[in-house]
PDB file of N, CA, C and O in Angstrom:
ATOM      1  N   MET A   1     151.907  47.858 135.356  1.00  0.00           N
ATOM      2  CA  MET A   1     151.591  49.099 136.031  1.00  0.00           C
ATOM      3  C   MET A   1     150.753  48.768 137.265  1.00  0.00           C
ATOM      4  O   MET A   1     149.755  48.053 137.176  1.00  0.00           O
ATOM      5  N   LYS A   2     151.164  49.288 138.400  1.00  0.00           N
ATOM      6  CA  LYS A   2     150.429  49.079 139.641  1.00  0.00           C
ATOM      7  C   LYS A   2     149.510  50.266 139.888  1.00  0.00           C
ATOM      8  O   LYS A   2     149.892  51.422 139.709  1.00  0.00           O
ATOM      9  N   ILE A   3     148.294  49.950 140.303  1.00  0.00           N
ATOM     10  CA  ILE A   3     147.316  50.983 140.625  1.00  0.00           C
ATOM     11  C   ILE A   3     147.085  50.969 142.128  1.00  0.00           C
ATOM     12  O   ILE A   3     146.968  49.910 142.744  1.00  0.00           O
ATOM     13  N   ASP A   4     147.025  52.141 142.695  1.00  0.00           N
ATOM     14  CA  ASP A   4     146.755  52.300 144.117  1.00  0.00           C
ATOM     15  C   ASP A   4     145.466  51.534 144.470  1.00  0.00           C
ATOM     16  O   ASP A   4     144.481  51.629 143.737  1.00  0.00           O
ATOM     17  N   PRO A   5     145.459  50.787 145.566  1.00  0.00           N
ATOM     18  CA  PRO A   5     144.280  49.978 145.922  1.00  0.00           C
ATOM     19  C   PRO A   5     142.989  50.795 146.039  1.00  0.00           C
ATOM     20  O   PRO A   5     141.915  50.314 145.680  1.00  0.00           O
ATOM     21  N   GLU A   6     143.093  52.017 146.536  1.00  0.00           N
ATOM     22  CA  GLU A   6     141.893  52.857 146.665  1.00  0.00           C
ATOM     23  C   GLU A   6     141.332  53.210 145.280  1.00  0.00           C
ATOM     24  O   GLU A   6     140.123  53.142 145.060  1.00  0.00           O
ATOM     25  N   ILE A   7     142.216  53.585 144.354  1.00  0.00           N
ATOM     26  CA  ILE A   7     141.783  53.903 142.993  1.00  0.00           C
ATOM     27  C   ILE A   7     141.220  52.657 142.328  1.00  0.00           C
ATOM     28  O   ILE A   7     140.205  52.721 141.635  1.00  0.00           O
ATOM     29  N   LYS A   8     141.878  51.528 142.538  1.00  0.00           N
ATOM     30  CA  LYS A   8     141.410  50.278 141.949  1.00  0.00           C
ATOM     31  C   LYS A   8     139.988  49.966 142.426  1.00  0.00           C
ATOM     32  O   LYS A   8     139.152  49.543 141.627  1.00  0.00           O
ATOM     33  N   ALA A   9     139.709  50.167 143.695  1.00  0.00           N
ATOM     34  CA  ALA A   9     138.373  49.914 144.241  1.00  0.00           C
ATOM     35  C   ALA A   9     137.360  50.888 143.639  1.00  0.00           C
ATOM     36  O   ALA A   9     136.237  50.497 143.319  1.00  0.00           O
ATOM     37  N   ARG A  10     137.746  52.133 143.487  1.00  0.00           N
ATOM     38  CA  ARG A  10     136.852  53.136 142.889  1.00  0.00           C
ATOM     39  C   ARG A  10     136.535  52.774 141.441  1.00  0.00           C
ATOM     40  O   ARG A  10     135.387  52.877 141.009  1.00  0.00           O
ATOM     41  N   VAL A  11     137.543  52.354 140.702  1.00  0.00           N
ATOM     42  CA  VAL A  11     137.325  51.939 139.309  1.00  0.00           C
ATOM     43  C   VAL A  11     136.382  50.748 139.273  1.00  0.00           C
ATOM     44  O   VAL A  11     135.470  50.703 138.448  1.00  0.00           O
ATOM     45  N   GLN A  12     136.590  49.796 140.147  1.00  0.00           N
ATOM     46  CA  GLN A  12     135.744  48.603 140.180  1.00  0.00           C
ATOM     47  C   GLN A  12     134.291  48.971 140.484  1.00  0.00           C
ATOM     48  O   GLN A  12     133.375  48.452 139.848  1.00  0.00           O
ATOM     49  N   ARG A  13     134.078  49.864 141.453  1.00  0.00           N
ATOM     50  CA  ARG A  13     132.708  50.292 141.780  1.00  0.00           C
ATOM     51  C   ARG A  13     132.054  50.986 140.590  1.00  0.00           C
ATOM     52  O   ARG A  13     130.891  50.733 140.275  1.00  0.00           O
ATOM     53  N   LEU A  14     132.805  51.857 139.936  1.00  0.00           N
ATOM     54  CA  LEU A  14     132.267  52.568 138.780  1.00  0.00           C
ATOM     55  C   LEU A  14     131.981  51.598 137.631  1.00  0.00           C
ATOM     56  O   LEU A  14     130.957  51.714 136.959  1.00  0.00           O
ATOM     57  N   ALA A  15     132.870  50.659 137.411  1.00  0.00           N
ATOM     58  CA  ALA A  15     132.673  49.672 136.353  1.00  0.00           C
ATOM     59  C   ALA A  15     131.401  48.866 136.607  1.00  0.00           C
ATOM     60  O   ALA A  15     130.626  48.620 135.683  1.00  0.00           O
ATOM     61  N   GLU A  16     131.188  48.462 137.840  1.00  0.00           N
ATOM     62  CA  GLU A  16     129.981  47.709 138.181  1.00  0.00           C
ATOM     63  C   GLU A  16     128.736  48.557 137.955  1.00  0.00           C
ATOM     64  O   GLU A  16     127.732  48.062 137.442  1.00  0.00           O
ATOM     65  N   ALA A  17     128.794  49.822 138.333  1.00  0.00           N
ATOM     66  CA  ALA A  17     127.651  50.721 138.156  1.00  0.00           C
ATOM     67  C   ALA A  17     127.347  50.943 136.684  1.00  0.00           C
ATOM     68  O   ALA A  17     126.190  51.131 136.308  1.00  0.00           O
ATOM     69  N   ARG A  18     128.368  50.923 135.856  1.00  0.00           N
ATOM     70  CA  ARG A  18     128.200  51.155 134.411  1.00  0.00           C
ATOM     71  C   ARG A  18     128.025  49.857 133.623  1.00  0.00           C
ATOM     72  O   ARG A  18     127.870  49.884 132.403  1.00  0.00           O
ATOM     73  N   HIS A  19     128.049  48.739 134.314  1.00  0.00           N
ATOM     74  CA  HIS A  19     127.933  47.429 133.662  1.00  0.00           C
ATOM     75  C   HIS A  19     129.024  47.242 132.607  1.00  0.00           C
ATOM     76  O   HIS A  19     128.774  46.772 131.497  1.00  0.00           O
ATOM     77  N   ARG A  20     130.209  47.615 132.982  1.00  0.00           N
ATOM     78  CA  ARG A  20     131.404  47.474 132.140  1.00  0.00           C
ATOM     79  C   ARG A  20     132.480  46.799 132.971  1.00  0.00           C
ATOM     80  O   ARG A  20     132.371  46.703 134.194  1.00  0.00           O
ATOM     81  N   SER A  21     133.513  46.337 132.296  1.00  0.00           N
ATOM     82  CA  SER A  21     134.634  45.770 133.044  1.00  0.00           C
ATOM     83  C   SER A  21     135.558  46.908 133.478  1.00  0.00           C
ATOM     84  O   SER A  21     135.575  47.974 132.863  1.00  0.00           O
ATOM     85  N   ALA A  22     136.309  46.676 134.522  1.00  0.00           N
ATOM     86  CA  ALA A  22     137.286  47.656 134.977  1.00  0.00           C
ATOM     87  C   ALA A  22     138.322  47.894 133.881  1.00  0.00           C
ATOM     88  O   ALA A  22     138.780  49.020 133.686  1.00  0.00           O
ATOM     89  N   HIS A  23     138.686  46.843 133.176  1.00  0.00           N
ATOM     90  CA  HIS A  23     139.646  46.958 132.085  1.00  0.00           C
ATOM     91  C   HIS A  23     139.127  47.898 130.998  1.00  0.00           C
ATOM     92  O   HIS A  23     139.872  48.742 130.501  1.00  0.00           O
ATOM     93  N   TRP A  24     137.847  47.755 130.627  1.00  0.00           N
ATOM     94  CA  TRP A  24     137.247  48.622 129.613  1.00  0.00           C
ATOM     95  C   TRP A  24     137.279  50.066 130.073  1.00  0.00           C
ATOM     96  O   TRP A  24     137.619  50.960 129.297  1.00  0.00           O
ATOM     97  N   LEU A  25     136.928  50.303 131.331  1.00  0.00           N
ATOM     98  CA  LEU A  25     136.906  51.660 131.883  1.00  0.00           C
ATOM     99  C   LEU A  25     138.300  52.288 131.844  1.00  0.00           C
ATOM    100  O   LEU A  25     138.449  53.451 131.470  1.00  0.00           O
ATOM    101  N   MET A  26     139.308  51.524 132.225  1.00  0.00           N
ATOM    102  CA  MET A  26     140.680  52.057 132.230  1.00  0.00           C
ATOM    103  C   MET A  26     141.173  52.305 130.811  1.00  0.00           C
ATOM    104  O   MET A  26     141.849  53.303 130.559  1.00  0.00           O
ATOM    105  N   ARG A  27     140.847  51.413 129.882  1.00  0.00           N
ATOM    106  CA  ARG A  27     141.233  51.622 128.480  1.00  0.00           C
ATOM    107  C   ARG A  27     140.597  52.904 127.944  1.00  0.00           C
ATOM    108  O   ARG A  27     141.252  53.700 127.271  1.00  0.00           O
ATOM    109  N   GLU A  28     139.328  53.091 128.246  1.00  0.00           N
ATOM    110  CA  GLU A  28     138.597  54.288 127.818  1.00  0.00           C
ATOM    111  C   GLU A  28     139.232  55.546 128.416  1.00  0.00           C
ATOM    112  O   GLU A  28     139.393  56.552 127.726  1.00  0.00           O
ATOM    113  N   ALA A  29     139.587  55.484 129.687  1.00  0.00           N
ATOM    114  CA  ALA A  29     140.208  56.636 130.349  1.00  0.00           C
ATOM    115  C   ALA A  29     141.556  56.978 129.716  1.00  0.00           C
ATOM    116  O   ALA A  29     141.857  58.151 129.490  1.00  0.00           O
ATOM    117  N   VAL A  30     142.349  55.979 129.435  1.00  0.00           N
ATOM    118  CA  VAL A  30     143.664  56.207 128.815  1.00  0.00           C
ATOM    119  C   VAL A  30     143.485  56.793 127.422  1.00  0.00           C
ATOM    120  O   VAL A  30     144.198  57.721 127.042  1.00  0.00           O
ATOM    121  N   GLU A  31     142.538  56.257 126.661  1.00  0.00           N
ATOM    122  CA  GLU A  31     142.299  56.763 125.305  1.00  0.00           C
ATOM    123  C   GLU A  31     141.885  58.232 125.339  1.00  0.00           C
ATOM    124  O   GLU A  31     142.391  59.035 124.555  1.00  0.00           O
ATOM    125  N   GLN A  32     140.977  58.588 126.234  1.00  0.00           N
ATOM    126  CA  GLN A  32     140.530  59.974 126.344  1.00  0.00           C
ATOM    127  C   GLN A  32     141.680  60.884 126.783  1.00  0.00           C
ATOM    128  O   GLN A  32     141.814  62.001 126.283  1.00  0.00           O
ATOM    129  N   TYR A  33     142.499  60.413 127.706  1.00  0.00           N
ATOM    130  CA  TYR A  33     143.645  61.188 128.161  1.00  0.00           C
ATOM    131  C   TYR A  33     144.605  61.457 127.009  1.00  0.00           C
ATOM    132  O   TYR A  33     145.044  62.590 126.812  1.00  0.00           O
ATOM    133  N   VAL A  34     144.926  60.418 126.251  1.00  0.00           N
ATOM    134  CA  VAL A  34     145.873  60.568 125.142  1.00  0.00           C
ATOM    135  C   VAL A  34     145.318  61.535 124.097  1.00  0.00           C
ATOM    136  O   VAL A  34     146.046  62.400 123.610  1.00  0.00           O
ATOM    137  N   GLU A  35     144.046  61.400 123.749  1.00  0.00           N
ATOM    138  CA  GLU A  35     143.440  62.316 122.777  1.00  0.00           C
ATOM    139  C   GLU A  35     143.497  63.757 123.265  1.00  0.00           C
ATOM    140  O   GLU A  35     143.843  64.662 122.506  1.00  0.00           O
ATOM    141  N   ARG A  36     143.155  63.967 124.543  1.00  0.00           N
ATOM    142  CA  ARG A  36     143.178  65.323 125.106  1.00  0.00           C
ATOM    143  C   ARG A  36     144.584  65.896 125.093  1.00  0.00           C
ATOM    144  O   ARG A  36     144.783  67.055 124.731  1.00  0.00           O
ATOM    145  N   GLU A  37     145.556  65.091 125.486  1.00  0.00           N
ATOM    146  CA  GLU A  37     146.933  65.572 125.543  1.00  0.00           C
ATOM    147  C   GLU A  37     147.518  65.801 124.152  1.00  0.00           C
ATOM    148  O   GLU A  37     148.334  66.704 123.967  1.00  0.00           O
ATOM    149  N   GLU A  38     147.111  64.991 123.171  1.00  0.00           N
ATOM    150  CA  GLU A  38     147.553  65.234 121.797  1.00  0.00           C
ATOM    151  C   GLU A  38     147.019  66.569 121.291  1.00  0.00           C
ATOM    152  O   GLU A  38     147.745  67.320 120.639  1.00  0.00           O
ATOM    153  N   LYS A  39     145.753  66.871 121.587  1.00  0.00           N
ATOM    154  CA  LYS A  39     145.177  68.159 121.193  1.00  0.00           C
ATOM    155  C   LYS A  39     145.896  69.307 121.907  1.00  0.00           C
ATOM    156  O   LYS A  39     146.190  70.337 121.300  1.00  0.00           O
ATOM    157  N   ARG A  40     146.172  69.123 123.180  1.00  0.00           N
ATOM    158  CA  ARG A  40     146.874  70.151 123.943  1.00  0.00           C
ATOM    159  C   ARG A  40     148.268  70.404 123.361  1.00  0.00           C
ATOM    160  O   ARG A  40     148.699  71.552 123.251  1.00  0.00           O
ATOM    161  N   GLU A  41     148.967  69.333 122.990  1.00  0.00           N
ATOM    162  CA  GLU A  41     150.302  69.481 122.416  1.00  0.00           C
ATOM    163  C   GLU A  41     150.240  70.149 121.044  1.00  0.00           C
ATOM    164  O   GLU A  41     151.093  70.971 120.710  1.00  0.00           O
ATOM    165  N   SER A  42     149.237  69.797 120.257  1.00  0.00           N
ATOM    166  CA  SER A  42     149.052  70.427 118.951  1.00  0.00           C
ATOM    167  C   SER A  42     148.817  71.937 119.117  1.00  0.00           C
ATOM    168  O   SER A  42     149.382  72.743 118.377  1.00  0.00           O
ATOM    169  N   PHE A  43     147.988  72.306 120.085  1.00  0.00           N
ATOM    170  CA  PHE A  43     147.718  73.716 120.374  1.00  0.00           C
ATOM    171  C   PHE A  43     149.001  74.422 120.812  1.00  0.00           C
ATOM    172  O   PHE A  43     149.262  75.551 120.397  1.00  0.00           O
ATOM    173  N   ARG A  44     149.795  73.763 121.645  1.00  0.00           N
ATOM    174  CA  ARG A  44     151.057  74.335 122.112  1.00  0.00           C
ATOM    175  C   ARG A  44     152.025  74.543 120.948  1.00  0.00           C
ATOM    176  O   ARG A  44     152.680  75.582 120.853  1.00  0.00           O
ATOM    177  N   GLN A  45     152.110  73.550 120.065  1.00  0.00           N
ATOM    178  CA  GLN A  45     153.000  73.668 118.908  1.00  0.00           C
ATOM    179  C   GLN A  45     152.550  74.792 117.979  1.00  0.00           C
ATOM    180  O   GLN A  45     153.380  75.518 117.432  1.00  0.00           O
ATOM    181  N   ALA A  46     151.230  74.938 117.798  1.00  0.00           N
ATOM    182  CA  ALA A  46     150.712  76.034 116.968  1.00  0.00           C
ATOM    183  C   ALA A  46     151.059  77.384 117.587  1.00  0.00           C
ATOM    184  O   ALA A  46     151.402  78.327 116.875  1.00  0.00           O
ATOM    185  N   GLY A  47     150.971  77.474 118.899  1.00  0.00           N
ATOM    186  CA  GLY A  47     151.347  78.716 119.583  1.00  0.00           C
ATOM    187  C   GLY A  47     152.823  79.036 119.418  1.00  0.00           C
ATOM    188  O   GLY A  47     153.192  80.186 119.181  1.00  0.00           O
ATOM    189  N   LEU A  48     153.663  78.024 119.543  1.00  0.00           N
ATOM    190  CA  LEU A  48     155.103  78.229 119.351  1.00  0.00           C
ATOM    191  C   LEU A  48     155.410  78.660 117.918  1.00  0.00           C
ATOM    192  O   LEU A  48     156.259  79.522 117.695  1.00  0.00           O
ATOM    193  N   ALA A  49     154.718  78.059 116.946  1.00  0.00           N
ATOM    194  CA  ALA A  49     154.927  78.428 115.547  1.00  0.00           C
ATOM    195  C   ALA A  49     154.461  79.859 115.292  1.00  0.00           C
ATOM    196  O   ALA A  49     155.115  80.607 114.565  1.00  0.00           O
ATOM    197  N   ALA A  50     153.336  80.236 115.887  1.00  0.00           N
ATOM    198  CA  ALA A  50     152.833  81.599 115.725  1.00  0.00           C
ATOM    199  C   ALA A  50     153.803  82.602 116.347  1.00  0.00           C
ATOM    200  O   ALA A  50     154.059  83.655 115.763  1.00  0.00           O
ATOM    201  N   TRP A  51     154.337  82.293 117.506  1.00  0.00           N
ATOM    202  CA  TRP A  51     155.303  83.168 118.167  1.00  0.00           C
ATOM    203  C   TRP A  51     156.567  83.325 117.313  1.00  0.00           C
ATOM    204  O   TRP A  51     157.092  84.429 117.165  1.00  0.00           O
ATOM    205  N   ALA A  52     157.044  82.219 116.759  1.00  0.00           N
ATOM    206  CA  ALA A  52     158.231  82.266 115.901  1.00  0.00           C
ATOM    207  C   ALA A  52     157.961  83.117 114.662  1.00  0.00           C
ATOM    208  O   ALA A  52     158.815  83.901 114.248  1.00  0.00           O
ATOM    209  N   ALA A  53     156.767  82.962 114.066  1.00  0.00           N
ATOM    210  CA  ALA A  53     156.416  83.757 112.882  1.00  0.00           C
ATOM    211  C   ALA A  53     156.348  85.237 113.234  1.00  0.00           C
ATOM    212  O   ALA A  53     156.820  86.081 112.471  1.00  0.00           O
ATOM    213  N   TYR A  54     155.767  85.554 114.379  1.00  0.00           N
ATOM    214  CA  TYR A  54     155.698  86.959 114.808  1.00  0.00           C
ATOM    215  C   TYR A  54     157.102  87.530 115.012  1.00  0.00           C
ATOM    216  O   TYR A  54     157.393  88.646 114.580  1.00  0.00           O
ATOM    217  N   GLN A  55     157.965  86.762 115.669  1.00  0.00           N
ATOM    218  CA  GLN A  55     159.324  87.243 115.909  1.00  0.00           C
ATOM    219  C   GLN A  55     160.068  87.473 114.596  1.00  0.00           C
ATOM    220  O   GLN A  55     160.892  88.382 114.493  1.00  0.00           O
ATOM    221  N   GLU A  56     159.774  86.652 113.603  1.00  0.00           N
ATOM    222  CA  GLU A  56     160.450  86.768 112.316  1.00  0.00           C
ATOM    223  C   GLU A  56     159.899  87.926 111.476  1.00  0.00           C
ATOM    224  O   GLU A  56     160.661  88.652 110.837  1.00  0.00           O
ATOM    225  N   THR A  57     158.564  88.092 111.481  1.00  0.00           N
ATOM    226  CA  THR A  57     157.942  89.062 110.577  1.00  0.00           C
ATOM    227  C   THR A  57     157.416  90.317 111.264  1.00  0.00           C
ATOM    228  O   THR A  57     157.343  91.378 110.645  1.00  0.00           O
ATOM    229  N   GLY A  58     157.051  90.205 112.530  1.00  0.00           N
ATOM    230  CA  GLY A  58     156.439  91.331 113.237  1.00  0.00           C
ATOM    231  C   GLY A  58     154.979  91.545 112.880  1.00  0.00           C
ATOM    232  O   GLY A  58     154.346  92.462 113.403  1.00  0.00           O
ATOM    233  N   LEU A  59     154.431  90.711 111.995  1.00  0.00           N
ATOM    234  CA  LEU A  59     153.029  90.856 111.596  1.00  0.00           C
ATOM    235  C   LEU A  59     152.116  90.420 112.733  1.00  0.00           C
ATOM    236  O   LEU A  59     152.367  89.422 113.407  1.00  0.00           O
ATOM    237  N   HIS A  60     151.044  91.195 112.933  1.00  0.00           N
ATOM    238  CA  HIS A  60     150.153  90.913 114.057  1.00  0.00           C
ATOM    239  C   HIS A  60     148.795  91.572 113.854  1.00  0.00           C
ATOM    240  O   HIS A  60     148.605  92.356 112.923  1.00  0.00           O
ATOM    241  N   LEU A  61     147.869  91.251 114.722  1.00  0.00           N
ATOM    242  CA  LEU A  61     146.599  91.956 114.883  1.00  0.00           C
ATOM    243  C   LEU A  61     146.571  92.482 116.304  1.00  0.00           C
ATOM    244  O   LEU A  61     147.158  91.881 117.203  1.00  0.00           O
ATOM    245  N   THR A  62     145.899  93.591 116.509  1.00  0.00           N
ATOM    246  CA  THR A  62     145.715  94.057 117.887  1.00  0.00           C
ATOM    247  C   THR A  62     144.576  93.252 118.508  1.00  0.00           C
ATOM    248  O   THR A  62     143.797  92.612 117.802  1.00  0.00           O
ATOM    249  N   ALA A  63     144.491  93.292 119.810  1.00  0.00           N
ATOM    250  CA  ALA A  63     143.395  92.610 120.503  1.00  0.00           C
ATOM    251  C   ALA A  63     142.056  93.192 120.063  1.00  0.00           C
ATOM    252  O   ALA A  63     141.086  92.456 119.887  1.00  0.00           O
ATOM    253  N   ALA A  64     142.001  94.504 119.887  1.00  0.00           N
ATOM    254  CA  ALA A  64     140.751  95.148 119.455  1.00  0.00           C
ATOM    255  C   ALA A  64     140.340  94.665 118.067  1.00  0.00           C
ATOM    256  O   ALA A  64     139.158  94.423 117.822  1.00  0.00           O
ATOM    257  N   GLU A  65     141.301  94.523 117.159  1.00  0.00           N
ATOM    258  CA  GLU A  65     140.993  94.036 115.810  1.00  0.00           C
ATOM    259  C   GLU A  65     140.480  92.598 115.853  1.00  0.00           C
ATOM    260  O   GLU A  65     139.497  92.261 115.192  1.00  0.00           O
ATOM    261  N   ALA A  66     141.139  91.773 116.618  1.00  0.00           N
ATOM    262  CA  ALA A  66     140.707  90.381 116.737  1.00  0.00           C
ATOM    263  C   ALA A  66     139.345  90.290 117.401  1.00  0.00           C
ATOM    264  O   ALA A  66     138.495  89.518 116.959  1.00  0.00           O
ATOM    265  N   ASP A  67     139.122  91.069 118.462  1.00  0.00           N
ATOM    266  CA  ASP A  67     137.830  91.055 119.154  1.00  0.00           C
ATOM    267  C   ASP A  67     136.697  91.492 118.233  1.00  0.00           C
ATOM    268  O   ASP A  67     135.620  90.897 118.242  1.00  0.00           O
ATOM    269  N   ALA A  68     136.938  92.528 117.440  1.00  0.00           N
ATOM    270  CA  ALA A  68     135.900  93.015 116.520  1.00  0.00           C
ATOM    271  C   ALA A  68     135.567  91.946 115.484  1.00  0.00           C
ATOM    272  O   ALA A  68     134.395  91.732 115.175  1.00  0.00           O
ATOM    273  N   TRP A  69     136.565  91.286 114.954  1.00  0.00           N
ATOM    274  CA  TRP A  69     136.337  90.230 113.967  1.00  0.00           C
ATOM    275  C   TRP A  69     135.562  89.074 114.596  1.00  0.00           C
ATOM    276  O   TRP A  69     134.595  88.584 114.014  1.00  0.00           O
ATOM    277  N   LEU A  70     135.991  88.636 115.792  1.00  0.00           N
ATOM    278  CA  LEU A  70     135.305  87.529 116.469  1.00  0.00           C
ATOM    279  C   LEU A  70     133.875  87.898 116.845  1.00  0.00           C
ATOM    280  O   LEU A  70     132.980  87.056 116.761  1.00  0.00           O
ATOM    281  N   ALA A  71     133.647  89.139 117.258  1.00  0.00           N
ATOM    282  CA  ALA A  71     132.290  89.579 117.593  1.00  0.00           C
ATOM    283  C   ALA A  71     131.399  89.502 116.361  1.00  0.00           C
ATOM    284  O   ALA A  71     130.234  89.117 116.458  1.00  0.00           O
ATOM    285  N   GLY A  72     131.943  89.867 115.204  1.00  0.00           N
ATOM    286  CA  GLY A  72     131.179  89.752 113.967  1.00  0.00           C
ATOM    287  C   GLY A  72     130.826  88.307 113.658  1.00  0.00           C
ATOM    288  O   GLY A  72     129.703  88.017 113.248  1.00  0.00           O
ATOM    289  N   LEU A  73     131.774  87.401 113.851  1.00  0.00           N
ATOM    290  CA  LEU A  73     131.511  85.977 113.618  1.00  0.00           C
ATOM    291  C   LEU A  73     130.416  85.469 114.553  1.00  0.00           C
ATOM    292  O   LEU A  73     129.569  84.673 114.148  1.00  0.00           O
ATOM    293  N   GLU A  74     130.433  85.928 115.802  1.00  0.00           N
ATOM    294  CA  GLU A  74     129.418  85.496 116.771  1.00  0.00           C
ATOM    295  C   GLU A  74     128.014  85.909 116.355  1.00  0.00           C
ATOM    296  O   GLU A  74     127.044  85.205 116.636  1.00  0.00           O
ATOM    297  N   THR A  75     127.910  87.048 115.686  1.00  0.00           N
ATOM    298  CA  THR A  75     126.585  87.529 115.268  1.00  0.00           C
ATOM    299  C   THR A  75     126.179  86.992 113.910  1.00  0.00           C
ATOM    300  O   THR A  75     125.123  87.354 113.390  1.00  0.00           O
ATOM    301  N   GLY A  76     127.016  86.121 113.322  1.00  0.00           N
ATOM    302  CA  GLY A  76     126.666  85.509 112.064  1.00  0.00           C
ATOM    303  C   GLY A  76     127.291  86.180 110.852  1.00  0.00           C
ATOM    304  O   GLY A  76     127.086  85.736 109.723  1.00  0.00           O
ATOM    305  N   LYS A  77     128.042  87.232 111.072  1.00  0.00           N
ATOM    306  CA  LYS A  77     128.710  87.914 109.960  1.00  0.00           C
ATOM    307  C   LYS A  77     129.848  87.040 109.459  1.00  0.00           C
ATOM    308  O   LYS A  77     130.790  86.746 110.195  1.00  0.00           O
ATOM    309  N   ASP A  78     129.752  86.626 108.194  1.00  0.00           N
ATOM    310  CA  ASP A  78     130.780  85.771 107.611  1.00  0.00           C
ATOM    311  C   ASP A  78     131.855  86.659 107.018  1.00  0.00           C
ATOM    312  O   ASP A  78     131.669  87.252 105.955  1.00  0.00           O
ATOM    313  N   ALA A  79     132.969  86.748 107.704  1.00  0.00           N
ATOM    314  CA  ALA A  79     134.033  87.638 107.252  1.00  0.00           C
ATOM    315  C   ALA A  79     135.383  86.942 107.386  1.00  0.00           C
ATOM    316  O   ALA A  79     135.621  86.175 108.319  1.00  0.00           O
ATOM    317  N   ASP A  80     136.247  87.229 106.437  1.00  0.00           N
ATOM    318  CA  ASP A  80     137.620  86.721 106.524  1.00  0.00           C
ATOM    319  C   ASP A  80     138.337  87.428 107.661  1.00  0.00           C
ATOM    320  O   ASP A  80     137.977  88.541 108.044  1.00  0.00           O
ATOM    321  N   ALA A  81     139.347  86.774 108.190  1.00  0.00           N
ATOM    322  CA  ALA A  81     140.157  87.382 109.243  1.00  0.00           C
ATOM    323  C   ALA A  81     140.811  88.650 108.700  1.00  0.00           C
ATOM    324  O   ALA A  81     141.184  88.696 107.528  1.00  0.00           O
ATOM    325  N   PRO A  82     140.953  89.670 109.529  1.00  0.00           N
ATOM    326  CA  PRO A  82     141.611  90.902 109.061  1.00  0.00           C
ATOM    327  C   PRO A  82     143.079  90.635 108.696  1.00  0.00           C
ATOM    328  O   PRO A  82     143.696  89.693 109.193  1.00  0.00           O
ATOM    329  N   GLU A  83     143.604  91.461 107.844  1.00  0.00           N
ATOM    330  CA  GLU A  83     145.007  91.333 107.426  1.00  0.00           C
ATOM    331  C   GLU A  83     145.926  91.723 108.578  1.00  0.00           C
ATOM    332  O   GLU A  83     145.690  92.704 109.283  1.00  0.00           O
ATOM    333  N   CYS A  84     146.958  90.944 108.746  1.00  0.00           N
ATOM    334  CA  CYS A  84     147.970  91.272 109.750  1.00  0.00           C
ATOM    335  C   CYS A  84     148.802  92.451 109.256  1.00  0.00           C
ATOM    336  O   CYS A  84     148.951  92.666 108.054  1.00  0.00           O
ATOM    337  N   HIS A  85     149.330  93.195 110.191  1.00  0.00           N
ATOM    338  CA  HIS A  85     150.180  94.344 109.846  1.00  0.00           C
ATOM    339  C   HIS A  85     151.358  94.401 110.788  1.00  0.00           C
ATOM    340  O   HIS A  85     151.368  93.744 111.829  1.00  0.00           O
ATOM    341  N   GLY A  86     152.345  95.183 110.422  1.00  0.00           N
ATOM    342  CA  GLY A  86     153.572  95.302 111.211  1.00  0.00           C
ATOM    343  C   GLY A  86     153.588  96.451 112.150  1.00  0.00           C
ATOM    344  O   GLY A  86     154.570  96.649 112.866  1.00  0.00           O
TER     345      GLY A  86
END
C-alpha cells in the first residue's frame, strides 16, 4: 500500500511527537477504523432487521411513547420498554 508523501510526513511527525513508531501509529489507526466500521455495520444491520420486522408485523412505538420512556430512564426511573402495538 502506498501512502501519499504528505500524509507519510504527517504520520512521521506525529509518531515522533508521541514517541512511537510510524508503523505503530498506522496499525493503531487501522484497528480503530475497523472497530468503528464494524460497530457502524452492526448498527446498520440492526436497523435493517428492525425495518423488516416492522414491515412484517406492523408493531411499533410512537415517537412520543419512546421519548417518554427515554426521559424516564434519564431521570433514573428504571422501567421496561413500552409494549409495541399495531
